[in-house]
RODO-2510 file (C-alpha; in nm, 4 decimals, decimal comma):
residues 522
     n   res          X          Y          Z
     1     x     8,5249    12,8267     9,6287
     2     x     8,2646    12,6907     9,8465
     3     x     8,4149    12,5384    10,1679
     4     x     8,2518    12,3701    10,4855
     5     x     8,3964    12,3534    10,8169
     6     x     8,6410    12,0565    10,9077
     7     x     8,5579    11,8748    11,2090
     8     x     8,8859    11,6837    11,2953
     9     x     8,7167    11,4797    11,5477
    10     x     8,5679    11,2834    11,2479
    11     x     8,9154    11,1953    11,1112
    12     x     9,0359    10,9683    11,3976
    13     x     9,2288    10,6691    11,2628
    14     x     9,1938    10,3393    11,4194
    15     x     9,4318    10,2575    11,7058
    16     x     9,4632     9,8927    11,7594
    17     x     9,7092     9,7472    12,0185
    18     x     9,8366     9,5120    11,7687
    19     x    10,1473     9,3026    11,8359
    20     x    10,3837     9,1797    11,5530
    21     x    10,2764     8,8705    11,3685
    22     x    10,5417     8,6792    11,5039
    23     x    10,4352     8,7634    11,8581
    24     x    10,1042     8,6050    11,7638
    25     x    10,2742     8,2857    11,6633
    26     x    10,1793     7,9705    11,8628
    27     x    10,3619     7,6533    11,8062
    28     x    10,1623     7,4006    11,6016
    29     x     9,9152     7,6290    11,4683
    30     x     9,8683     7,6472    11,0910
    31     x     9,6894     7,8599    10,8619
    32     x     9,5926     7,5905    10,5875
    33     x     9,4793     7,2320    10,5513
    34     x     9,6206     7,0939    10,2172
    35     x     9,6502     6,7395    10,1235
    36     x    10,0207     6,6065    10,1924
    37     x    10,2434     6,5782     9,8626
    38     x    10,5004     6,3610    10,0303
    39     x    10,3411     6,0364     9,9522
    40     x    10,3140     6,1241     9,5761
    41     x    10,6830     6,2569     9,5688
    42     x    10,7905     5,9291     9,7297
    43     x    10,6324     5,7191     9,4763
    44     x    10,7862     5,8964     9,1814
    45     x    11,1455     6,0079     9,2912
    46     x    11,2076     5,7983     9,5964
    47     x    11,2389     6,0777     9,8462
    48     x    11,1706     6,4715     9,9200
    49     x    11,5420     6,5005     9,9571
    50     x    11,6468     6,3693     9,6062
    51     x    11,4005     6,6194     9,4466
    52     x    11,5948     6,9235     9,5683
    53     x    11,9818     6,9324     9,4825
    54     x    12,1965     6,9229     9,8077
    55     x    12,3431     7,2592     9,7528
    56     x    11,9917     7,4407     9,7122
    57     x    11,8511     7,2732    10,0589
    58     x    11,8032     7,4673    10,3611
    59     x    12,0083     7,3903    10,6624
    60     x    11,7054     7,4758    10,8762
    61     x    11,3719     7,5434    10,7913
    62     x    11,2480     7,9152    10,7556
    63     x    11,1189     8,0489    11,0941
    64     x    10,7820     8,1652    11,0043
    65     x    10,4953     8,2595    11,2233
    66     x    10,2725     7,9864    11,3134
    67     x     9,9147     8,1504    11,2965
    68     x     9,5682     8,0638    11,1678
    69     x     9,4370     8,2375    10,8526
    70     x     9,1670     8,4234    11,0591
    71     x     9,4497     8,5825    11,2917
    72     x     9,6639     8,6713    10,9730
    73     x     9,3533     8,8438    10,8102
    74     x     9,2709     9,0365    11,1350
    75     x     9,6270     9,1252    11,1968
    76     x     9,6846     9,2947    10,8499
    77     x     9,3163     9,4436    10,8360
    78     x     9,3905     9,6366    11,1770
    79     x     9,7090     9,7470    11,0337
    80     x     9,5230     9,8780    10,7368
    81     x     9,2921    10,0693    10,9631
    82     x     9,5791    10,2321    11,1217
    83     x     9,7097    10,3759    10,7930
    84     x     9,6431    10,6272    10,5326
    85     x     9,5468    10,5457    10,1873
    86     x     9,4230    10,7075     9,8675
    87     x     9,1119    10,5140     9,9143
    88     x     9,0174    10,7048    10,2267
    89     x     9,1229    11,0814    10,1313
    90     x     9,3297    11,3087     9,9429
    91     x     9,6840    11,2172     9,9102
    92     x     9,8850    11,5207     9,7714
    93     x    10,2220    11,3654     9,8152
    94     x    10,4236    11,6001     9,5590
    95     x    10,6151    11,4440     9,2861
    96     x    10,4874    11,0963     9,4022
    97     x    10,1793    11,1170     9,1950
    98     x     9,9579    10,9132     9,4294
    99     x     9,6633    10,9003     9,1958
   100     x     9,3805    10,6546     9,2213
   101     x     9,4116    10,3223     9,0607
   102     x     9,0970    10,1990     8,8709
   103     x     8,9812     9,8534     9,0084
   104     x     8,9628     9,7307     8,6360
   105     x     9,3457     9,7338     8,6248
   106     x     9,3745     9,5103     8,9313
   107     x     9,1267     9,2855     8,7426
   108     x     9,3469     9,2634     8,4318
   109     x     9,6545     9,1939     8,6443
   110     x     9,4899     8,9229     8,8102
   111     x     9,3491     8,7251     8,5106
   112     x     9,4592     8,3664     8,5470
   113     x     9,5990     8,3243     8,2254
   114     x     9,8507     8,6019     8,3141
   115     x     9,8894     8,5755     8,6701
   116     x     9,9707     8,1939     8,6428
   117     x    10,2420     8,2545     8,3881
   118     x    10,6190     8,1299     8,4826
   119     x    10,9035     8,3438     8,3296
   120     x    11,0916     8,0271     8,2256
   121     x    10,8143     7,8723     8,0154
   122     x    10,8667     7,8331     7,6454
   123     x    10,7857     8,1628     7,4556
   124     x    10,5555     7,9347     7,2228
   125     x    10,3213     7,9132     7,5284
   126     x    10,3402     8,2824     7,6376
   127     x    10,2470     8,4398     7,3124
   128     x     9,9616     8,6577     7,4638
   129     x    10,1683     8,8005     7,7241
   130     x    10,4555     8,8695     7,4682
   131     x    10,2159     9,0455     7,2646
   132     x    10,0949     9,2589     7,5353
   133     x    10,4470     9,3707     7,6200
   134     x    10,5302     9,4223     7,2467
   135     x    10,2192     9,6479     7,2023
   136     x    10,2787     9,8364     7,5356
   137     x    10,6444     9,9331     7,4016
   138     x    10,4775    10,0469     7,0876
   139     x    10,2328    10,2685     7,2885
   140     x    10,4988    10,3992     7,5110
   141     x    10,7297    10,4774     7,2147
   142     x    10,4371    10,6771     7,0662
   143     x    10,3524    10,8626     7,3856
   144     x    10,7116    10,9920     7,4472
   145     x    10,8213    11,0420     7,0892
   146     x    11,0965    10,7434     7,1373
   147     x    11,1959    10,4929     6,8727
   148     x    11,2315    10,1837     7,1062
   149     x    11,1662    10,0987     7,4563
   150     x    11,2702     9,8544     7,7184
   151     x    11,0100     9,7395     8,0013
   152     x    11,2744     9,5816     8,2195
   153     x    11,3565     9,8426     8,4796
   154     x    11,1719     9,7784     8,8063
   155     x    11,1474    10,1356     8,9359
   156     x    11,1881    10,4929     8,8339
   157     x    11,5484    10,5019     9,0093
   158     x    11,6155    10,1855     8,8019
   159     x    11,5013    10,3309     8,5051
   160     x    11,7396    10,6281     8,5538
   161     x    12,0362    10,4044     8,6044
   162     x    11,9480    10,1997     8,2911
   163     x    11,9220    10,5080     8,0711
   164     x    12,2490    10,6473     8,2174
   165     x    12,4187    10,3012     8,1560
   166     x    12,2613    10,3377     7,7892
   167     x    12,4441    10,6892     7,7615
   168     x    12,7566    10,5611     7,8717
   169     x    12,7719    10,2851     7,6500
   170     x    12,6897    10,5180     7,3473
   171     x    12,9750    10,7094     7,4302
   172     x    13,2007    10,4254     7,4695
   173     x    13,0938    10,2156     7,1565
   174     x    13,0097    10,5067     6,9063
   175     x    13,1994    10,8274     7,0130
   176     x    13,4745    10,6403     7,1711
   177     x    13,4708    10,9138     7,4389
   178     x    13,3619    10,6914     7,7342
   179     x    13,6510    10,7929     7,9739
   180     x    13,6728    11,1524     7,8238
   181     x    13,2960    11,2165     7,8961
   182     x    13,2858    11,1635     8,2584
   183     x    13,0580    11,4471     8,3741
   184     x    12,6754    11,4384     8,4118
   185     x    12,4944    11,7775     8,4309
   186     x    12,2294    11,7891     8,6768
   187     x    11,9941    12,0990     8,7636
   188     x    11,9732    12,1952     9,1425
   189     x    11,6090    12,1481     9,1668
   190     x    11,6615    11,7760     9,0435
   191     x    11,5084    11,4620     9,2092
   192     x    11,7844    11,3308     9,4411
   193     x    11,8000    10,9890     9,2290
   194     x    11,9633    11,1973     8,9332
   195     x    12,2819    11,2553     9,0919
   196     x    12,2766    10,9133     9,2614
   197     x    12,2138    10,7107     8,9438
   198     x    12,4839    10,9340     8,7644
   199     x    12,7314    10,8501     9,0345
   200     x    12,6586    10,4852     9,0271
   201     x    12,7261    10,4847     8,6729
   202     x    13,0609    10,6281     8,7227
   203     x    13,0108    10,9812     8,6337
   204     x    13,0871    11,3179     8,8308
   205     x    12,8104    11,5296     8,8843
   206     x    12,8035    11,8921     8,7955
   207     x    12,5302    12,1016     8,9297
   208     x    12,3519    12,3561     8,7238
   209     x    12,1804    12,6463     8,9115
   210     x    11,8240    12,7638     8,8661
   211     x    11,7718    13,1206     8,7711
   212     x    11,5637    13,3630     8,9668
   213     x    11,2366    13,2517     8,7723
   214     x    11,2675    12,8926     8,8821
   215     x    11,4064    12,7733     8,5516
   216     x    11,7583    12,6061     8,4250
   217     x    12,0057    12,9015     8,4250
   218     x    12,1087    12,8647     8,0565
   219     x    12,4206    13,0767     8,1101
   220     x    12,5485    12,8541     8,3565
   221     x    12,4656    12,5472     8,1418
   222     x    12,6771    12,7093     7,8610
   223     x    12,9629    12,7593     8,0857
   224     x    12,9373    12,3951     8,2330
   225     x    12,8799    12,2078     7,8924
   226     x    13,2209    12,1005     7,7178
   227     x    13,4279    11,7916     7,5934
   228     x    13,3684    11,6171     7,9435
   229     x    12,9786    11,6464     7,9233
   230     x    12,8036    11,2987     7,8839
   231     x    12,4641    11,4563     7,9135
   232     x    12,2127    11,6485     8,0929
   233     x    11,9367    11,4784     8,3285
   234     x    11,6391    11,7168     8,3270
   235     x    11,2749    11,6772     8,4167
   236     x    11,0281    11,8845     8,2483
   237     x    10,8138    12,0337     8,4040
   238     x    11,0737    12,0897     8,6834
   239     x    11,0251    12,0107     9,0518
   240     x    10,9064    12,3670     9,1011
   241     x    10,6078    12,2635     8,8683
   242     x    10,7091    12,5016     8,5976
   243     x    10,7619    12,3842     8,2092
   244     x    11,1025    12,4498     8,0958
   245     x    11,0237    12,7230     7,8276
   246     x    11,3799    12,7186     7,6645
   247     x    11,3850    12,3564     7,6498
   248     x    11,4847    12,3723     7,2653
   249     x    11,7925    12,6151     7,3794
   250     x    11,8758    12,3668     7,6550
   251     x    11,8981    12,0774     7,4428
   252     x    12,0928    12,2521     7,1579
   253     x    12,3491    12,3623     7,4105
   254     x    12,4096    12,0196     7,5417
   255     x    12,3940    11,8423     7,1790
   256     x    12,6272    12,0802     7,0385
   257     x    12,8623    11,9896     7,3249
   258     x    12,8369    11,6179     7,2189
   259     x    12,6244    11,5350     7,5161
   260     x    12,2755    11,3566     7,5235
   261     x    11,9863    11,4629     7,6856
   262     x    11,8005    11,2463     7,9431
   263     x    11,4361    11,2986     8,0361
   264     x    11,3450    11,1994     8,4093
   265     x    10,9751    11,0962     8,3658
   266     x    10,8743    11,1649     8,7286
   267     x    10,6727    11,4609     8,6050
   268     x    10,5594    11,2978     8,2944
   269     x    10,1992    11,3027     8,4246
   270     x    10,1741    11,6718     8,3520
   271     x    10,2198    11,6378     7,9564
   272     x    10,0972    11,3040     7,8412
   273     x     9,9071    11,3416     7,5248
   274     x    10,0091    11,7097     7,4947
   275     x    10,3893    11,7385     7,4191
   276     x    10,6499    11,4600     7,3803
   277     x    11,0050    11,4441     7,5336
   278     x    11,1319    11,3034     7,1976
   279     x    10,9898    11,6206     7,0069
   280     x    11,1599    11,8470     7,2883
   281     x    11,4919    11,6805     7,1665
   282     x    11,5624    11,4343     7,4456
   283     x    11,7285    11,1203     7,3481
   284     x    11,6601    10,8951     7,6470
   285     x    11,3508    10,8939     7,8608
   286     x    11,2247    10,6870     8,1721
   287     x    10,8719    10,6727     8,2635
   288     x    10,7250    10,5659     8,5945
   289     x    10,4462    10,3215     8,5117
   290     x    10,3588    10,3256     8,8638
   291     x    10,2971    10,7067     8,8819
   292     x    10,1901    10,8087     8,5349
   293     x    10,0090    10,5029     8,4278
   294     x     9,8262    10,4268     8,7516
   295     x     9,9486    10,1435     8,9890
   296     x     9,9402    10,1458     9,3569
   297     x    10,2962    10,2241     9,4879
   298     x    10,2663    10,3186     9,8604
   299     x    10,5033    10,1538    10,0896
   300     x    10,7991    10,1310     9,8403
   301     x    10,6626     9,9410     9,5703
   302     x    10,5743     9,7832     9,3242
   303     x    10,7136     9,9883     9,0480
   304     x    10,8223     9,9702     8,6806
   305     x    11,0405    10,2285     8,5094
   306     x    11,0787    10,1565     8,1416
   307     x    11,3269    10,3255     7,9391
   308     x    11,2903    10,4729     7,5755
   309     x    11,5484    10,5793     7,3459
   310     x    11,6009    10,7126     6,9949
   311     x    11,7125    10,4983     6,7245
   312     x    12,0972    10,5554     6,7521
   313     x    12,0617    10,4199     7,1048
   314     x    11,8428    10,1326     7,0532
   315     x    12,1158     9,8691     7,0112
   316     x    12,2231     9,9395     7,3785
   317     x    11,8935     9,8781     7,5404
   318     x    11,8983     9,5616     7,7841
   319     x    11,8274     9,2159     7,6586
   320     x    11,6264     9,0408     7,5810
   321     x    11,4208     9,2464     7,3647
   322     x    11,0406     9,1353     7,2594
   323     x    11,0319     9,0900     6,8868
   324     x    10,7550     9,0444     6,6414
   325     x    10,8478     8,7943     6,3478
   326     x    10,7444     8,8049     5,9808
   327     x    10,4741     8,5412     6,0511
   328     x    10,3212     8,7528     6,3427
   329     x    10,4304     8,5454     6,6343
   330     x    10,6561     8,7048     6,9093
   331     x    10,9853     8,6094     7,0609
   332     x    11,2694     8,7311     7,2730
   333     x    11,5886     8,8359     7,1018
   334     x    11,9279     8,7980     7,3113
   335     x    12,1477     8,8786     6,9908
   336     x    12,2287     9,2199     7,0731
   337     x    12,6212     9,2355     7,1264
   338     x    12,6447     9,5933     7,2132
   339     x    12,3493     9,5866     7,4854
   340     x    12,4330     9,6898     7,8193
   341     x    12,3050     9,3372     7,9366
   342     x    12,0229     9,2477     8,1702
   343     x    11,9079     9,4946     8,4327
   344     x    11,6316     9,2709     8,5706
   345     x    11,5817     8,9018     8,6539
   346     x    11,3559     8,8405     8,3701
   347     x    11,1474     9,0776     8,1760
   348     x    11,0212     9,3352     8,4015
   349     x    10,7608     9,3654     8,6705
   350     x    10,4918     9,1885     8,4651
   351     x    10,1711     9,2687     8,6941
   352     x    10,2712     9,6345     8,6621
   353     x    10,3065     9,6373     8,2939
   354     x     9,9371     9,4545     8,2869
   355     x     9,7861     9,7516     8,4939
   356     x     9,9493    10,0353     8,2879
   357     x     9,8268     9,8368     7,9640
   358     x     9,4915     9,8173     8,0900
   359     x     9,5026    10,2095     8,1895
   360     x     9,6351    10,3166     7,8442
   361     x     9,3663    10,1032     7,6714
   362     x     9,0784    10,2182     7,8713
   363     x     9,1644    10,5933     7,8426
   364     x     9,3158    10,5885     7,4794
   365     x     9,4692    10,9090     7,3209
   366     x     9,2255    11,1463     7,4111
   367     x     9,1569    11,0126     7,7796
   368     x     9,5265    11,0479     7,8560
   369     x     9,5325    11,4005     7,7429
   370     x     9,2373    11,4775     7,9391
   371     x     9,3958    11,3291     8,2390
   372     x     9,7030    11,5487     8,2083
   373     x     9,4909    11,8445     8,1445
   374     x     9,2911    11,7775     8,4608
   375     x     9,5910    11,7291     8,6690
   376     x     9,7341    12,0571     8,5528
   377     x     9,4042    12,2273     8,6438
   378     x     9,3953    12,0775     8,9900
   379     x     9,7350    12,2057     9,0709
   380     x     9,6829    12,5402     8,9630
   381     x     9,3635    12,5439     9,1490
   382     x     9,5423    12,4517     9,4607
   383     x     9,8520    12,6825     9,4010
   384     x     9,6299    12,9905     9,3476
   385     x     9,4138    12,9322     9,6623
   386     x     9,7022    12,8172     9,9052
   387     x     9,9338    13,0902     9,8009
   388     x     9,6602    13,3510     9,9234
   389     x     9,6412    13,2058    10,2658
   390     x     9,8270    13,4028    10,5356
   391     x    10,1850    13,2501    10,5863
   392     x    10,1881    13,0807    10,2466
   393     x    10,3343    13,1916     9,9142
   394     x    10,4212    13,0738     9,5736
   395     x    10,7945    13,1053     9,5060
   396     x    10,9426    13,2240     9,1623
   397     x    10,7478    13,3206     8,8693
   398     x    10,3892    13,3968     8,9777
   399     x    10,2955    13,4627     8,6107
   400     x    10,3972    13,1103     8,4830
   401     x    10,1398    12,8375     8,5359
   402     x    10,2357    12,5570     8,7397
   403     x    10,2103    12,2077     8,5713
   404     x    10,0783    11,8791     8,7521
   405     x    10,2065    12,0099     9,1180
   406     x    10,2700    12,3374     9,2768
   407     x    10,5315    12,4211     9,5549
   408     x    10,4322    12,6541     9,8207
   409     x    10,6510    12,8022    10,0821
   410     x    10,5713    12,8328    10,4656
   411     x    10,8582    13,0597    10,5124
   412     x    10,6474    13,3365    10,6236
   413     x    10,4541    13,1217    10,8236
   414     x    10,7458    13,0108    11,0397
   415     x    10,8868    13,3531    11,0568
   416     x    10,5829    13,4815    11,2173
   417     x    10,4470    13,2087    11,4293
   418     x    10,7319    12,9446    11,4702
   419     x    10,4999    12,6749    11,2756
   420     x    10,7236    12,5182    11,0106
   421     x    10,6353    12,3117    10,7038
   422     x    10,6812    11,9873    10,9039
   423     x    10,4218    12,1108    11,1582
   424     x    10,1839    12,1873    10,8792
   425     x    10,2433    11,8440    10,7294
   426     x    10,1525    11,6645    11,0695
   427     x     9,8339    11,8805    11,1382
   428     x     9,7007    11,8084    10,8022
   429     x     9,6917    11,4377    10,8990
   430     x     9,4508    11,5297    11,1882
   431     x     9,2050    11,6771    10,8903
   432     x     9,1839    11,3909    10,6713
   433     x     9,4541    11,5051    10,4364
   434     x     9,7837    11,3200    10,3823
   435     x    10,0824    11,5343    10,4086
   436     x    10,2333    11,6856    10,1085
   437     x    10,5854    11,6268    10,0382
   438     x    10,7914    11,8754    10,2561
   439     x    11,1404    12,0574    10,2251
   440     x    11,1575    11,9662     9,8669
   441     x    11,3092    12,0951     9,6195
   442     x    11,5923    12,2001     9,8324
   443     x    11,5826    12,5571     9,6705
   444     x    11,2588    12,6326     9,8226
   445     x    11,2704    12,7168    10,2021
   446     x    11,0138    12,5660    10,4051
   447     x    10,8535    12,3824    10,0923
   448     x    10,5404    12,1970    10,0633
   449     x    10,5055    12,0343     9,7348
   450     x    10,1500    11,9606     9,6590
   451     x    10,0278    11,7281     9,3780
   452     x     9,6586    11,6619     9,3877
   453     x     9,6640    11,4607     9,0550
   454     x     9,3639    11,4360     8,8159
   455     x     9,1704    11,1885     9,0719
   456     x     9,0617    11,4347     9,2977
   457     x     8,7273    11,6487     9,2609
   458     x     8,6607    12,0007     9,3283
   459     x     8,4942    11,9265     9,6404
   460     x     8,8099    11,7368     9,7615
   461     x     9,0363    11,9987     9,6560
   462     x     8,8195    12,2542     9,8469
   463     x     8,8684    12,0558    10,1524
   464     x     9,2265    12,0367    10,1063
   465     x     9,2346    12,4135    10,0824
   466     x     9,0170    12,4697    10,3778
   467     x     9,2519    12,2243    10,5757
   468     x     9,5329    12,4621    10,4905
   469     x     9,3566    12,7749    10,5876
   470     x     9,2627    12,6070    10,9359
   471     x     9,6287    12,5297    10,9856
   472     x     9,7166    12,8920    10,9145
   473     x     9,4542    13,0169    11,1404
   474     x     9,5735    12,7705    11,4250
   475     x     9,9333    12,8930    11,3626
   476     x     9,8555    13,2400    11,4324
   477     x     9,6093    13,1943    11,7274
   478     x     9,7083    12,8773    11,8772
   479     x    10,0512    12,7560    11,7545
   480     x    10,1131    12,4804    12,0060
   481     x     9,7967    12,3146    11,8773
   482     x     9,9972    12,2632    11,5341
   483     x    10,3493    12,2204    11,6832
   484     x    10,2199    11,9209    11,9039
   485     x    10,0226    11,7419    11,6123
   486     x     9,9254    11,4910    11,4932
   487     x     9,6588    11,4248    11,7613
   488     x     9,4239    11,1914    11,6133
   489     x     9,6435    10,9521    11,4255
   490     x     9,7236    10,5900    11,5325
   491     x    10,0725    10,6894    11,6139
   492     x    10,1288    11,0334    11,7908
   493     x    10,4408    11,2602    11,7084
   494     x    10,7586    11,0669    11,6331
   495     x    11,1081    11,1639    11,7392
   496     x    11,2198    11,2656    11,3803
   497     x    11,6001    11,1909    11,4535
   498     x    11,5334    10,8582    11,6287
   499     x    11,3117    10,7205    11,3512
   500     x    11,5622    10,8058    11,0808
   501     x    11,8689    10,6929    11,2869
   502     x    12,0317    10,3724    11,1601
   503     x    12,0763    10,2410    11,5133
   504     x    11,7266    10,2969    11,6205
   505     x    11,5710    10,1078    11,2972
   506     x    11,4413     9,7486    11,3390
   507     x    11,4055     9,6108    11,0086
   508     x    11,3455     9,2273    11,0740
   509     x    11,2319     8,9931    11,3349
   510     x    11,5805     8,8703    11,3591
   511     x    11,7078     9,2325    11,4385
   512     x    11,4320     9,2488    11,7065
   513     x    11,5421     8,9405    11,8824
   514     x    11,9244     9,0617    11,8535
   515     x    11,8322     9,4105    12,0080
   516     x    11,6516     9,2124    12,2906
   517     x    11,9326     8,9902    12,3658
   518     x    12,1835     9,2876    12,3571
   519     x    11,9463     9,4822    12,6030
   520     x    11,9313     9,1732    12,8360
   521     x    12,3133     9,1571    12,8546
   522     x    12,3258     9,5245    12,9221
***
């Protein structure tokens, strides 16, 4: 591994004294010059008021900032310069799969014939879009080993909830055991959305512990599985980055108990083109198109979480379903009486579906497999070198290769220097590397979850590893340098408690004004 010295003075973020856009507002200023439509409306319908039903009219117009186009552009450009992005540097945010999104995907999603569609227009005028959606469903079915797919869910957790509702409907309509099968089995290393989705669907969560190697404890699973088991929610590879070697046995235990096997697709990026969840025995799978199939999803969106199922569950998928008729045309089918109903306003996050379609179309079968192989190679390269840096270790089985991500523990670093995983993450920001996920999974003390994705070159990985080496050296030689980080970001170290406490969050301009009024009264 060839490295070069990192100069943290070269990684400073821009720091603008940028007010809120409402604070830049000037009464009467506009950011557009469009011809008035009022005269034309009056000629056709008599008045603007008569065009909008009374119950849909606003009592007052929305309070929007009054600002010029140039000021808008400068405002958001400055904010972007104060932020970190995958276009600037390595973004190893474990489990989130922050890969680079090819620009051609953006081009495809912005094509006027797609971007100008309205979801309520007649299907006869949207045949190309329906064909794209139908074909994407076929591709995702093939990639996952499922028989049917719905594109409706708008995010990964939304896909989870949809999949669990399908499982519940199956037990209600087919087995008649909906009330009896009231338990969902979930490993202790699972993503937090798994128990949340199960609880929202009305299930009691039964936690299955991991064994000393980091895999599902099959003995504990056998003890927990029974007549009350609706299913097991599992991601493979798991959150440690290990592929569950006993997946066939695990599936057999759940199925023998009458339950269903649910695949959390958050880690699907590791196995696309190499192995399919359907071939492992899974009955339901959700995919994160915004992770595995390349869509930018920083800042909480946008997302897409399609759900695939085996044939015996297909009738329970949300409506409408995209269908191909005998004459080759496409339509929307609402006639599924045992469907769980709609889970999205229309048919899914269409722009995200287009990006995923373009990504899969460009790579093809061999390209998708190569992407997964590279993701696994990159994660193992990082795991090998980082775990040999003083203070860091690779928990659980060192003999089993990691898949798309590696979880490193900074427990020894904290014990010997007082520098915790949180401090490591903040110091990395000074060195041009986005922080990895920290303190997850919960079963790893002082966890740092690193997922380099297939986007990163060896040179970028070497820079990441060298940054970790530098943090280690500083922790032993000058720990205060690390514990007081970050030093070169637009915003310095935050008060973690106040930043997360509901009473200190200001989520809107209205809340800001209300807080100001309260402070003035006090």
